[in-house]
Phi, psi and omega in degrees: 000140177291153178276167170284166176303123185293142176278105182207157177298155177302136183210156173232135181222147167244122185238128179236145181206160173248016178236126185294325181289326174293321178302320179296327182274354184282355170266116183301135168074003177272156171250108190219153173221122181246144173235127177285129186239007173224152186287154177136164174284117187293135173222116181234151180219139175233126166256126190219129168256129173230112175230070192312139358269073175212126183225127177232138183205161169233127184235125179223154177209151181279343180248153177290147180223149168252124191238136173242116197226150172209122181287172181296151186300130180091351181262143174257126181261136171241135180228140176226147184287150170235116000280195188291328184250084182284139176251104177104359176289131180228138180238116184054038177084356183256133175301140184244131177273170184294335181259012178263125180268120178274137187224137173214136180263009178082359180288339175208156179287159177229161183242141178229143166242115186248122182294162178299136178080002180251173180200193184221143161267136180229150177216126177239132185216163176273118183299337177292325178292320178296318179298317178297322178298314181296317180295318178292322181294316187262356181051045181204156177291136175237131181289135176302139177292148178295152179302122188287339185062227175240117185202175176243146174230126178280128181260156168284165178300322180293318179298315178296316181302315182292316184292311179294318180300318180290317178300318179298315181294319179300310185289319178291321180296318180287330175296322179286327183214075180295343180296344178299334181286352181282353186242132181300318182299317181292318179296319180295320179299316181295314181297319180296320178298315180293317181294325179295315178294320177299314181299317180291334180276316187256329184224067184301143180293155176302130183271001179295143180296139176277160176292129181284123180283166178288161183301320181295324178298319180295317179294322178296323179296314179299318179299316181294324177298315178302317181296317181297317180295321180290321182289329183231071190297327184256008176264126183289114178247091177276184183299318180300313181295320179297318178299319179294316181297320186265355178059046178225167178276165178297322181295319178297317179299316178300313180298320180300314182287320179297319182287322186271322186241345181078013178224166179281157176299324179296319178295320179297313180297322178297318178297319179300316183287324175298318178296322179296318177298318180299318178300316182290325176299323183276331184270338182226064183296129173083351184283329177224156175290159178298318179298321180293316178298316181297318181294325178299333180259018171093007180266107182264346180250104187292330178295314178293322178301312182298319179296313180296321181297312181294321179298324182279316189255355178074013177205161180281159176302322180294326177294320177301316180295320181294329184281348182278000000 
């Protein structure tokens, strides 16, 4: 029987092996059995984020494998091929295309045949957390999705691009700077990003137009957001949290900011946090690393942080520190 999601601190690991059975065990909390099915010295690698109950990973191997898999109890697994056009990937005996999302809720094991040199992006999540995210985001009751069992879902090109792109950025970003997981703000920011893409992929929000609020209401919302960010400078207040705090929908929040400031609430919050990092770089030179300061303010991808910082301030974070 598969285990429940293990209670452990958030962690990121890169695991490499030359043994196919060890490769099968390198995914935390899964019940798996792998058989190598093509010749060669096996080389497998897993990049894995585990912030239970949330697991994201990329798994690749140079040799073909036949896999019998079951995710941890209570978790729903989503799998996508690496690269997009797999030749020979089969899920429960059926050929799988690049835009087909493989899904299992752990109620039964599933079988995969993965060709040599190919791999999978995987994401395992608690469906209750996704439901809570959707309800908080939309400020409305959302019906729980039916138990998916083992099935395929065809994605649009945009859906695959967003899901794969985010998983790639999460795993590559944490490999470059695993210390981002040491901060609650950074972990919350990362989880919200993953949950938002998941919700749009599996439980899209109602597309009906919301009631347009009066102009004064929009200005009041923007003012309140400024106050919340000022009152709780180191608490990560993403779009979901702001909607919950203000008892409004995400669309209403978006309209308020576009009408009042001409930018999205996410862009506004990013600007606030970039400015906060700059203040700390200048006020406390050398006391913390740049990566640590950025992570405290919710920036988990250091490459994007540095690009955004330079685009906004015309200099790199390290230059700001040197100038103080």
